N, CA, C and O atoms as a CHARMM CRD file, in Angstrom:
* protein
*
  312
    1    1 UNK  N     10.15200   3.85200 -12.21400 PROA 1      0.00000
    2    1 UNK  CA    11.05500   4.01700 -11.28900 PROA 1      0.00000
    3    1 UNK  C     10.73600   5.20600 -10.45600 PROA 1      0.00000
    4    1 UNK  O     10.51000   6.25400 -11.06000 PROA 1      0.00000
    5    2 UNK  N     10.68000   5.19600  -9.06900 PROA 2      0.00000
    6    2 UNK  CA    10.44400   6.38700  -8.32300 PROA 2      0.00000
    7    2 UNK  C     11.63000   7.13000  -7.79100 PROA 2      0.00000
    8    2 UNK  O     11.57800   8.33300  -7.53200 PROA 2      0.00000
    9    3 UNK  N     12.73900   6.36800  -7.62700 PROA 3      0.00000
   10    3 UNK  CA    13.90000   7.04200  -7.02000 PROA 3      0.00000
   11    3 UNK  C     13.53300   7.70300  -5.72500 PROA 3      0.00000
   12    3 UNK  O     13.03700   7.01100  -4.83600 PROA 3      0.00000
   13    4 UNK  N     13.73500   8.97700  -5.54500 PROA 4      0.00000
   14    4 UNK  CA    13.39300   9.77800  -4.26900 PROA 4      0.00000
   15    4 UNK  C     12.31600  10.62400  -4.58600 PROA 4      0.00000
   16    4 UNK  O     12.12500  11.55000  -3.79900 PROA 4      0.00000
   17    5 UNK  N     11.56600  10.52200  -5.55900 PROA 5      0.00000
   18    5 UNK  CA    10.63000  11.34400  -6.09700 PROA 5      0.00000
   19    5 UNK  C      9.35000  10.78300  -5.74400 PROA 5      0.00000
   20    5 UNK  O      8.78500  10.04900  -6.55400 PROA 5      0.00000
   21    6 UNK  N      8.72600  11.09600  -4.40800 PROA 6      0.00000
   22    6 UNK  CA     7.48800  10.67300  -3.84900 PROA 6      0.00000
   23    6 UNK  C      6.30800  11.58400  -4.30200 PROA 6      0.00000
   24    6 UNK  O      5.48000  11.88400  -3.44200 PROA 6      0.00000
   25    7 UNK  N      6.17400  11.99100  -5.40200 PROA 7      0.00000
   26    7 UNK  CA     4.99000  12.87000  -5.99800 PROA 7      0.00000
   27    7 UNK  C      4.44800  12.09800  -7.26600 PROA 7      0.00000
   28    7 UNK  O      5.03000  11.15900  -7.80900 PROA 7      0.00000
   29    8 UNK  N      3.29200  12.62200  -7.63100 PROA 8      0.00000
   30    8 UNK  CA     2.63400  12.15100  -8.91200 PROA 8      0.00000
   31    8 UNK  C      1.84200  13.25900  -9.40300 PROA 8      0.00000
   32    8 UNK  O      1.22700  13.95600  -8.59600 PROA 8      0.00000
   33    9 UNK  N      1.79500  13.50100 -10.70300 PROA 9      0.00000
   34    9 UNK  CA     0.99700  14.45300 -11.36300 PROA 9      0.00000
   35    9 UNK  C     -0.46700  14.34400 -11.33200 PROA 9      0.00000
   36    9 UNK  O     -1.19800  15.33400 -11.29300 PROA 9      0.00000
   37   10 UNK  N     -0.92100  13.03400 -11.35100 PROA 10     0.00000
   38   10 UNK  CA    -2.21100  12.59300 -11.26300 PROA 10     0.00000
   39   10 UNK  C     -2.55200  11.38000 -10.59500 PROA 10     0.00000
   40   10 UNK  O     -1.64500  10.60600 -10.29000 PROA 10     0.00000
   41   11 UNK  N     -3.77300  11.10300 -10.32000 PROA 11     0.00000
   42   11 UNK  CA    -4.03800   9.71100  -9.40600 PROA 11     0.00000
   43   11 UNK  C     -3.48200   8.57500 -10.18100 PROA 11     0.00000
   44   11 UNK  O     -3.28200   8.64900 -11.39300 PROA 11     0.00000
   45   12 UNK  N     -3.24700   7.57700  -9.50300 PROA 12     0.00000
   46   12 UNK  CA    -3.09000   6.15800  -9.93400 PROA 12     0.00000
   47   12 UNK  C     -1.82500   6.18400 -10.89300 PROA 12     0.00000
   48   12 UNK  O     -1.84800   5.52000 -11.92800 PROA 12     0.00000
   49   13 UNK  N     -0.81500   6.88700 -10.57700 PROA 13     0.00000
   50   13 UNK  CA     0.35400   6.71200 -11.48400 PROA 13     0.00000
   51   13 UNK  C      1.47300   6.21800 -10.67900 PROA 13     0.00000
   52   13 UNK  O      2.35100   5.47600 -11.11900 PROA 13     0.00000
   53   14 UNK  N      1.40300   6.65800  -9.49300 PROA 14     0.00000
   54   14 UNK  CA     2.52700   5.92300  -8.54700 PROA 14     0.00000
   55   14 UNK  C      1.91700   5.63900  -7.11500 PROA 14     0.00000
   56   14 UNK  O      1.31300   6.46900  -6.43700 PROA 14     0.00000
   57   15 UNK  N      2.13700   4.52300  -6.82200 PROA 15     0.00000
   58   15 UNK  CA     1.54100   4.19400  -5.16500 PROA 15     0.00000
   59   15 UNK  C      2.85800   3.76100  -4.40900 PROA 15     0.00000
   60   15 UNK  O      3.90000   3.40800  -4.96100 PROA 15     0.00000
   61   16 UNK  N      2.66100   3.83800  -3.22700 PROA 16     0.00000
   62   16 UNK  CA     3.73900   3.53600  -2.35800 PROA 16     0.00000
   63   16 UNK  C      3.16300   2.73900  -1.22900 PROA 16     0.00000
   64   16 UNK  O      2.08900   3.09400  -0.74300 PROA 16     0.00000
   65   17 UNK  N      3.80600   1.67300  -0.77100 PROA 17     0.00000
   66   17 UNK  CA     3.40800   0.84300   0.39100 PROA 17     0.00000
   67   17 UNK  C      4.32300   0.64500   1.43200 PROA 17     0.00000
   68   17 UNK  O      5.53300   0.77700   1.24900 PROA 17     0.00000
   69   18 UNK  N      3.76800   0.29500   2.66000 PROA 18     0.00000
   70   18 UNK  CA     4.41700   0.08700   3.79900 PROA 18     0.00000
   71   18 UNK  C      3.85300  -0.77200   4.61300 PROA 18     0.00000
   72   18 UNK  O      2.62400  -0.79400   4.54400 PROA 18     0.00000
   73   19 UNK  N      4.48900  -1.69300   5.57900 PROA 19     0.00000
   74   19 UNK  CA     4.02600  -2.46800   6.56100 PROA 19     0.00000
   75   19 UNK  C      4.62300  -2.06300   8.00200 PROA 19     0.00000
   76   19 UNK  O      5.70600  -1.47900   8.04500 PROA 19     0.00000
   77   20 UNK  N      3.91600  -2.37400   9.18400 PROA 20     0.00000
   78   20 UNK  CA     4.51300  -2.18800  10.38800 PROA 20     0.00000
   79   20 UNK  C      3.93200  -3.07900  11.29500 PROA 20     0.00000
   80   20 UNK  O      2.97600  -3.75500  10.91500 PROA 20     0.00000
   81   21 UNK  N      4.35200  -3.18400  12.41400 PROA 21     0.00000
   82   21 UNK  CA     3.59300  -3.89100  13.57200 PROA 21     0.00000
   83   21 UNK  C      3.36600  -3.22900  14.86000 PROA 21     0.00000
   84   21 UNK  O      4.11300  -2.34400  15.27700 PROA 21     0.00000
   85   22 UNK  N      2.32900  -3.65700  15.49500 PROA 22     0.00000
   86   22 UNK  CA     1.89700  -2.76200  16.67400 PROA 22     0.00000
   87   22 UNK  C      1.53900  -3.83800  17.84500 PROA 22     0.00000
   88   22 UNK  O      0.63300  -4.65100  17.66200 PROA 22     0.00000
   89   23 UNK  N      2.23100  -3.81200  18.96400 PROA 23     0.00000
   90   23 UNK  CA     1.96600  -4.59100  20.08700 PROA 23     0.00000
   91   23 UNK  C      0.64100  -4.35300  20.59800 PROA 23     0.00000
   92   23 UNK  O      0.35600  -3.18700  20.87400 PROA 23     0.00000
   93   24 UNK  N     -0.29100  -5.33600  20.78700 PROA 24     0.00000
   94   24 UNK  CA    -1.57000  -4.97300  21.44900 PROA 24     0.00000
   95   24 UNK  C     -1.68500  -6.01300  22.61800 PROA 24     0.00000
   96   24 UNK  O     -0.87200  -6.91700  22.80800 PROA 24     0.00000
   97   25 UNK  N     -2.79900  -5.76800  23.37400 PROA 25     0.00000
   98   25 UNK  CA    -3.01400  -6.71500  24.42600 PROA 25     0.00000
   99   25 UNK  C     -3.28000  -8.18100  24.07200 PROA 25     0.00000
  100   25 UNK  O     -3.19500  -9.12300  24.86000 PROA 25     0.00000
  101   26 UNK  N     -3.60800  -8.24200  22.79400 PROA 26     0.00000
  102   26 UNK  CA    -4.06700  -9.82400  22.34300 PROA 26     0.00000
  103   26 UNK  C     -2.70200 -10.29800  21.37600 PROA 26     0.00000
  104   26 UNK  O     -2.74400 -11.41600  20.86400 PROA 26     0.00000
  105   27 UNK  N     -1.70100  -9.56400  21.18200 PROA 27     0.00000
  106   27 UNK  CA    -0.67400  -9.92700  20.55600 PROA 27     0.00000
  107   27 UNK  C     -0.23700  -9.02900  19.54600 PROA 27     0.00000
  108   27 UNK  O     -0.47200  -7.84300  19.77900 PROA 27     0.00000
  109   28 UNK  N      0.39500  -9.32600  18.37800 PROA 28     0.00000
  110   28 UNK  CA     0.75800  -8.27100  17.35100 PROA 28     0.00000
  111   28 UNK  C     -0.22200  -7.98900  16.25300 PROA 28     0.00000
  112   28 UNK  O     -0.78500  -8.90800  15.65900 PROA 28     0.00000
  113   29 UNK  N     -0.42800  -6.74200  15.98400 PROA 29     0.00000
  114   29 UNK  CA    -1.20300  -6.35400  14.84700 PROA 29     0.00000
  115   29 UNK  C     -0.34900  -5.92200  13.80800 PROA 29     0.00000
  116   29 UNK  O      0.54000  -5.13500  14.13100 PROA 29     0.00000
  117   30 UNK  N     -0.45100  -6.34200  12.39500 PROA 30     0.00000
  118   30 UNK  CA     0.34100  -5.88500  11.36400 PROA 30     0.00000
  119   30 UNK  C     -0.53500  -5.31900  10.29200 PROA 30     0.00000
  120   30 UNK  O     -1.27000  -6.02500   9.60200 PROA 30     0.00000
  121   31 UNK  N     -0.42700  -3.94000  10.16900 PROA 31     0.00000
  122   31 UNK  CA    -1.04600  -3.31200   9.11600 PROA 31     0.00000
  123   31 UNK  C     -0.16900  -3.05300   7.86900 PROA 31     0.00000
  124   31 UNK  O      1.01600  -2.72700   7.93600 PROA 31     0.00000
  125   32 UNK  N     -0.90000  -3.24000   6.67000 PROA 32     0.00000
  126   32 UNK  CA    -0.17200  -2.76100   5.43800 PROA 32     0.00000
  127   32 UNK  C     -0.90800  -1.87100   4.67500 PROA 32     0.00000
  128   32 UNK  O     -2.12700  -2.02700   4.59800 PROA 32     0.00000
  129   33 UNK  N     -0.34100  -0.93900   4.08400 PROA 33     0.00000
  130   33 UNK  CA    -1.10300   0.07900   3.26300 PROA 33     0.00000
  131   33 UNK  C     -0.54700   0.43700   1.98900 PROA 33     0.00000
  132   33 UNK  O      0.65700   0.30200   1.77100 PROA 33     0.00000
  133   34 UNK  N     -1.39900   0.91200   1.08200 PROA 34     0.00000
  134   34 UNK  CA    -1.09000   1.19500  -0.23500 PROA 34     0.00000
  135   34 UNK  C     -1.52500   2.62400  -0.46800 PROA 34     0.00000
  136   34 UNK  O     -2.73600   2.83700  -0.51800 PROA 34     0.00000
  137   35 UNK  N     -0.57100   3.75100  -0.63300 PROA 35     0.00000
  138   35 UNK  CA    -0.89600   5.09000  -0.57500 PROA 35     0.00000
  139   35 UNK  C     -0.67100   5.61300  -2.06100 PROA 35     0.00000
  140   35 UNK  O      0.31700   5.34900  -2.74600 PROA 35     0.00000
  141   36 UNK  N     -1.77500   6.41700  -2.45300 PROA 36     0.00000
  142   36 UNK  CA    -1.50100   7.05300  -3.68700 PROA 36     0.00000
  143   36 UNK  C     -0.72200   8.22000  -3.73400 PROA 36     0.00000
  144   36 UNK  O     -1.18400   9.15800  -3.08500 PROA 36     0.00000
  145   37 UNK  N      0.41000   8.43000  -4.36900 PROA 37     0.00000
  146   37 UNK  CA     1.44200   9.47900  -4.13400 PROA 37     0.00000
  147   37 UNK  C      0.80700  10.83900  -4.68100 PROA 37     0.00000
  148   37 UNK  O      1.31200  11.89400  -4.29800 PROA 37     0.00000
  149   38 UNK  N     -0.17100  10.85900  -5.47300 PROA 38     0.00000
  150   38 UNK  CA    -0.97900  12.10200  -5.97000 PROA 38     0.00000
  151   38 UNK  C     -1.58200  12.75400  -4.71700 PROA 38     0.00000
  152   38 UNK  O     -1.27000  13.89800  -4.38500 PROA 38     0.00000
  153   39 UNK  N     -2.46900  11.98500  -4.01600 PROA 39     0.00000
  154   39 UNK  CA    -3.43800  12.72200  -3.09600 PROA 39     0.00000
  155   39 UNK  C     -2.79800  12.23300  -1.57500 PROA 39     0.00000
  156   39 UNK  O     -3.26200  12.75900  -0.56300 PROA 39     0.00000
  157   40 UNK  N     -1.93700  11.41700  -1.48800 PROA 40     0.00000
  158   40 UNK  CA    -1.66700  10.83400  -0.27200 PROA 40     0.00000
  159   40 UNK  C     -2.61800  10.09200   0.50500 PROA 40     0.00000
  160   40 UNK  O     -2.46600   9.87800   1.70800 PROA 40     0.00000
  161   41 UNK  N     -3.72500   9.64700  -0.25900 PROA 41     0.00000
  162   41 UNK  CA    -4.79600   8.82000   0.22100 PROA 41     0.00000
  163   41 UNK  C     -4.50100   7.44300   0.29700 PROA 41     0.00000
  164   41 UNK  O     -3.91500   6.90700  -0.64300 PROA 41     0.00000
  165   42 UNK  N     -4.89400   6.68300   1.48300 PROA 42     0.00000
  166   42 UNK  CA    -4.81400   5.31000   1.51100 PROA 42     0.00000
  167   42 UNK  C     -5.74800   4.57500   0.74300 PROA 42     0.00000
  168   42 UNK  O     -6.92500   4.51200   1.10000 PROA 42     0.00000
  169   43 UNK  N     -5.32100   3.99400  -0.31500 PROA 43     0.00000
  170   43 UNK  CA    -6.30300   3.45100  -1.40900 PROA 43     0.00000
  171   43 UNK  C     -6.39100   1.88400  -1.22100 PROA 43     0.00000
  172   43 UNK  O     -7.25300   1.29400  -1.87300 PROA 43     0.00000
  173   44 UNK  N     -5.58300   1.18200  -0.39700 PROA 44     0.00000
  174   44 UNK  CA    -5.79000  -0.02500   0.06400 PROA 44     0.00000
  175   44 UNK  C     -5.10100  -0.52700   1.28800 PROA 44     0.00000
  176   44 UNK  O     -4.03600   0.02800   1.55900 PROA 44     0.00000
  177   45 UNK  N     -5.51000  -1.46200   2.06300 PROA 45     0.00000
  178   45 UNK  CA    -4.92600  -1.89600   3.22500 PROA 45     0.00000
  179   45 UNK  C     -5.32600  -3.15600   3.79100 PROA 45     0.00000
  180   45 UNK  O     -6.36100  -3.69900   3.40500 PROA 45     0.00000
  181   46 UNK  N     -4.58100  -3.67200   4.68800 PROA 46     0.00000
  182   46 UNK  CA    -4.78200  -5.07100   5.13300 PROA 46     0.00000
  183   46 UNK  C     -4.24900  -5.08300   6.53200 PROA 46     0.00000
  184   46 UNK  O     -3.32700  -4.32900   6.84300 PROA 46     0.00000
  185   47 UNK  N     -4.83000  -5.96300   7.44500 PROA 47     0.00000
  186   47 UNK  CA    -4.45500  -6.14900   8.77700 PROA 47     0.00000
  187   47 UNK  C     -4.43600  -7.52700   9.05600 PROA 47     0.00000
  188   47 UNK  O     -5.35600  -8.26900   8.71400 PROA 47     0.00000
  189   48 UNK  N     -3.33400  -7.94500   9.72300 PROA 48     0.00000
  190   48 UNK  CA    -3.20700  -9.51600  10.05300 PROA 48     0.00000
  191   48 UNK  C     -2.37000  -9.59100  11.32600 PROA 48     0.00000
  192   48 UNK  O     -1.91500  -8.59300  11.88400 PROA 48     0.00000
  193   49 UNK  N     -2.22000 -10.68000  11.69100 PROA 49     0.00000
  194   49 UNK  CA    -1.25300 -11.13600  12.88800 PROA 49     0.00000
  195   49 UNK  C     -0.01100 -11.63900  12.47700 PROA 49     0.00000
  196   49 UNK  O      0.65600 -12.30000  13.27300 PROA 49     0.00000
  197   50 UNK  N      0.41300 -11.40100  11.27400 PROA 50     0.00000
  198   50 UNK  CA     1.65700 -11.87100  10.54600 PROA 50     0.00000
  199   50 UNK  C      2.05800 -10.78000   9.59700 PROA 50     0.00000
  200   50 UNK  O      1.34300  -9.80200   9.37700 PROA 50     0.00000
  201   51 UNK  N      3.22400 -10.98500   9.04800 PROA 51     0.00000
  202   51 UNK  CA     4.03500 -10.15600   8.04800 PROA 51     0.00000
  203   51 UNK  C      4.35200 -11.28700   6.85900 PROA 51     0.00000
  204   51 UNK  O      5.44300 -11.26000   6.29000 PROA 51     0.00000
  205   52 UNK  N      3.48900 -12.13700   6.56600 PROA 52     0.00000
  206   52 UNK  CA     3.82800 -12.85800   5.16000 PROA 52     0.00000
  207   52 UNK  C      3.28000 -12.09000   4.07600 PROA 52     0.00000
  208   52 UNK  O      2.63700 -11.05300   4.24200 PROA 52     0.00000
  209   53 UNK  N      3.59000 -12.70300   2.76500 PROA 53     0.00000
  210   53 UNK  CA     3.55400 -12.03300   1.67400 PROA 53     0.00000
  211   53 UNK  C      1.94200 -11.72000   1.38800 PROA 53     0.00000
  212   53 UNK  O      1.57300 -10.75700   0.71600 PROA 53     0.00000
  213   54 UNK  N      1.13000 -12.58700   1.94200 PROA 54     0.00000
  214   54 UNK  CA    -0.39100 -12.27900   1.55100 PROA 54     0.00000
  215   54 UNK  C     -0.95600 -10.88900   2.30100 PROA 54     0.00000
  216   54 UNK  O     -2.03200 -10.40500   1.95000 PROA 54     0.00000
  217   55 UNK  N     -0.19900 -10.32800   3.29100 PROA 55     0.00000
  218   55 UNK  CA    -0.52200  -9.16700   4.08400 PROA 55     0.00000
  219   55 UNK  C     -0.37400  -8.02500   2.95900 PROA 55     0.00000
  220   55 UNK  O     -1.29700  -7.23700   2.74800 PROA 55     0.00000
  221   56 UNK  N      0.67000  -7.98600   2.34800 PROA 56     0.00000
  222   56 UNK  CA     0.91500  -6.93600   1.24500 PROA 56     0.00000
  223   56 UNK  C     -0.09500  -7.24200  -0.00700 PROA 56     0.00000
  224   56 UNK  O     -0.88500  -6.41700  -0.46500 PROA 56     0.00000
  225   57 UNK  N      0.06400  -8.46300  -0.43300 PROA 57     0.00000
  226   57 UNK  CA    -0.79200  -8.56600  -1.67600 PROA 57     0.00000
  227   57 UNK  C     -2.31900  -8.26900  -1.38600 PROA 57     0.00000
  228   57 UNK  O     -2.95100  -7.66900  -2.25600 PROA 57     0.00000
  229   58 UNK  N     -2.92000  -8.63500  -0.27000 PROA 58     0.00000
  230   58 UNK  CA    -4.11700  -8.18800   0.15300 PROA 58     0.00000
  231   58 UNK  C     -4.46200  -6.65200   0.08400 PROA 58     0.00000
  232   58 UNK  O     -5.53600  -6.22000  -0.33400 PROA 58     0.00000
  233   59 UNK  N     -3.57900  -6.00000   0.47400 PROA 59     0.00000
  234   59 UNK  CA    -3.60300  -4.55300   0.52100 PROA 59     0.00000
  235   59 UNK  C     -3.54700  -4.02100  -1.00700 PROA 59     0.00000
  236   59 UNK  O     -4.31300  -3.15400  -1.42700 PROA 59     0.00000
  237   60 UNK  N     -2.62400  -4.59900  -1.72600 PROA 60     0.00000
  238   60 UNK  CA    -2.54500  -4.21900  -3.25800 PROA 60     0.00000
  239   60 UNK  C     -3.72000  -4.66000  -3.97500 PROA 60     0.00000
  240   60 UNK  O     -4.20400  -3.97200  -4.87400 PROA 60     0.00000
  241   61 UNK  N     -4.18800  -5.74300  -3.63200 PROA 61     0.00000
  242   61 UNK  CA    -5.43400  -6.28400  -4.41600 PROA 61     0.00000
  243   61 UNK  C     -6.67800  -5.28600  -4.04400 PROA 61     0.00000
  244   61 UNK  O     -7.49600  -4.94100  -4.89600 PROA 61     0.00000
  245   62 UNK  N     -6.72700  -4.89300  -2.78400 PROA 62     0.00000
  246   62 UNK  CA    -7.75600  -3.82700  -2.44000 PROA 62     0.00000
  247   62 UNK  C     -7.73600  -2.72900  -3.22300 PROA 62     0.00000
  248   62 UNK  O     -8.76200  -2.31700  -3.76300 PROA 62     0.00000
  249   63 UNK  N     -6.38700  -2.06100  -3.38000 PROA 63     0.00000
  250   63 UNK  CA    -6.18000  -0.88200  -4.14600 PROA 63     0.00000
  251   63 UNK  C     -6.50900  -0.99600  -5.63900 PROA 63     0.00000
  252   63 UNK  O     -7.07900  -0.08000  -6.23100 PROA 63     0.00000
  253   64 UNK  N     -6.14600  -2.12600  -6.23100 PROA 64     0.00000
  254   64 UNK  CA    -6.47800  -2.38500  -7.61800 PROA 64     0.00000
  255   64 UNK  C     -7.88100  -2.44400  -7.90000 PROA 64     0.00000
  256   64 UNK  O     -8.34100  -1.82100  -8.85600 PROA 64     0.00000
  257   65 UNK  N     -8.59800  -3.14200  -7.14700 PROA 65     0.00000
  258   65 UNK  CA   -10.03700  -3.38000  -7.13300 PROA 65     0.00000
  259   65 UNK  C    -10.80400  -2.18300  -7.03600 PROA 65     0.00000
  260   65 UNK  O    -11.72900  -1.98100  -7.82100 PROA 65     0.00000
  261   66 UNK  N    -10.45000  -1.23800  -5.99200 PROA 66     0.00000
  262   66 UNK  CA   -11.18900   0.03900  -5.77900 PROA 66     0.00000
  263   66 UNK  C    -10.89000   1.07700  -6.77300 PROA 66     0.00000
  264   66 UNK  O    -11.77800   1.80200  -7.22300 PROA 66     0.00000
  265   67 UNK  N     -9.51000   1.17500  -7.16900 PROA 67     0.00000
  266   67 UNK  CA    -9.08100   2.26800  -8.14300 PROA 67     0.00000
  267   67 UNK  C     -9.05700   1.80100  -9.37700 PROA 67     0.00000
  268   67 UNK  O     -9.31500   2.68000 -10.19900 PROA 67     0.00000
  269   68 UNK  N     -8.82500   0.64500  -9.87600 PROA 68     0.00000
  270   68 UNK  CA    -8.83700   0.14400 -11.18500 PROA 68     0.00000
  271   68 UNK  C     -7.84100   0.96200 -12.01900 PROA 68     0.00000
  272   68 UNK  O     -8.23500   1.60900 -12.98900 PROA 68     0.00000
  273   69 UNK  N     -6.55900   0.93600 -11.64800 PROA 69     0.00000
  274   69 UNK  CA    -5.70600   1.86700 -12.46200 PROA 69     0.00000
  275   69 UNK  C     -5.34000   1.35300 -13.85000 PROA 69     0.00000
  276   69 UNK  O     -5.49400   0.15400 -14.08000 PROA 69     0.00000
  277   70 UNK  N     -4.90500   2.10300 -14.71500 PROA 70     0.00000
  278   70 UNK  CA    -4.49600   1.78800 -15.94600 PROA 70     0.00000
  279   70 UNK  C     -3.26300   1.07500 -15.85400 PROA 70     0.00000
  280   70 UNK  O     -2.59300   1.23800 -14.83400 PROA 70     0.00000
  281   71 UNK  N     -2.79600   0.20200 -16.87800 PROA 71     0.00000
  282   71 UNK  CA    -1.69100  -0.50600 -17.00500 PROA 71     0.00000
  283   71 UNK  C     -0.38200   0.60400 -16.82400 PROA 71     0.00000
  284   71 UNK  O     -0.38100   1.68200 -17.41700 PROA 71     0.00000
  285   72 UNK  N      0.59100   0.22100 -16.02400 PROA 72     0.00000
  286   72 UNK  CA     1.74000   0.95300 -15.88200 PROA 72     0.00000
  287   72 UNK  C      1.80000   1.73100 -14.46000 PROA 72     0.00000
  288   72 UNK  O      2.76700   2.45700 -14.23000 PROA 72     0.00000
  289   73 UNK  N      0.94700   1.60200 -13.67900 PROA 73     0.00000
  290   73 UNK  CA     0.99000   2.19400 -12.32100 PROA 73     0.00000
  291   73 UNK  C      2.31900   1.44900 -11.60600 PROA 73     0.00000
  292   73 UNK  O      2.64100   0.26500 -11.70300 PROA 73     0.00000
  293   74 UNK  N      2.95900   2.47900 -10.88800 PROA 74     0.00000
  294   74 UNK  CA     4.13800   1.95600 -10.37200 PROA 74     0.00000
  295   74 UNK  C      3.86500   1.85900  -8.75000 PROA 74     0.00000
  296   74 UNK  O      3.40500   2.81700  -8.12900 PROA 74     0.00000
  297   75 UNK  N      4.19700   0.60300  -8.12900 PROA 75     0.00000
  298   75 UNK  CA     4.19200   0.50800  -6.78000 PROA 75     0.00000
  299   75 UNK  C      5.54200   0.26500  -6.24400 PROA 75     0.00000
  300   75 UNK  O      6.33500  -0.57700  -6.66500 PROA 75     0.00000
  301   76 UNK  N      5.74500   1.20200  -5.13600 PROA 76     0.00000
  302   76 UNK  CA     7.10000   1.07800  -4.58200 PROA 76     0.00000
  303   76 UNK  C      6.90500   0.71400  -3.14800 PROA 76     0.00000
  304   76 UNK  O      5.99500   1.20800  -2.48200 PROA 76     0.00000
  305   77 UNK  N      7.74900  -0.14000  -2.67900 PROA 77     0.00000
  306   77 UNK  CA     7.79900  -0.48600  -1.34100 PROA 77     0.00000
  307   77 UNK  C      9.35600  -0.98000  -0.98100 PROA 77     0.00000
  308   77 UNK  O     10.15100  -1.42800  -1.80800 PROA 77     0.00000
  309   78 UNK  N      9.57300  -0.81600   0.26200 PROA 78     0.00000
  310   78 UNK  CA    10.93800  -1.11300   0.66300 PROA 78     0.00000
  311   78 UNK  C     10.86900  -2.16700   1.63500 PROA 78     0.00000
  312   78 UNK  O     11.90100  -2.60900   2.14000 PROA 78     0.00000
């Protein structure tokens, strides 16, 4: 559980995610990110023209593939 403590003592213990939408000339762009709360580095991301579940799961899969965290990493998103 993260509560309101958005810190981590070492990498790959706590990740935080968010999505947003941006109006472009060609329509909507929806980025999703996964951020390591230790370094504040973006460790996974995805971009699409929708806000379906796959947008978030693609970003999370990228983070898992590139960081290969131990079991127990906490992912928080609201």
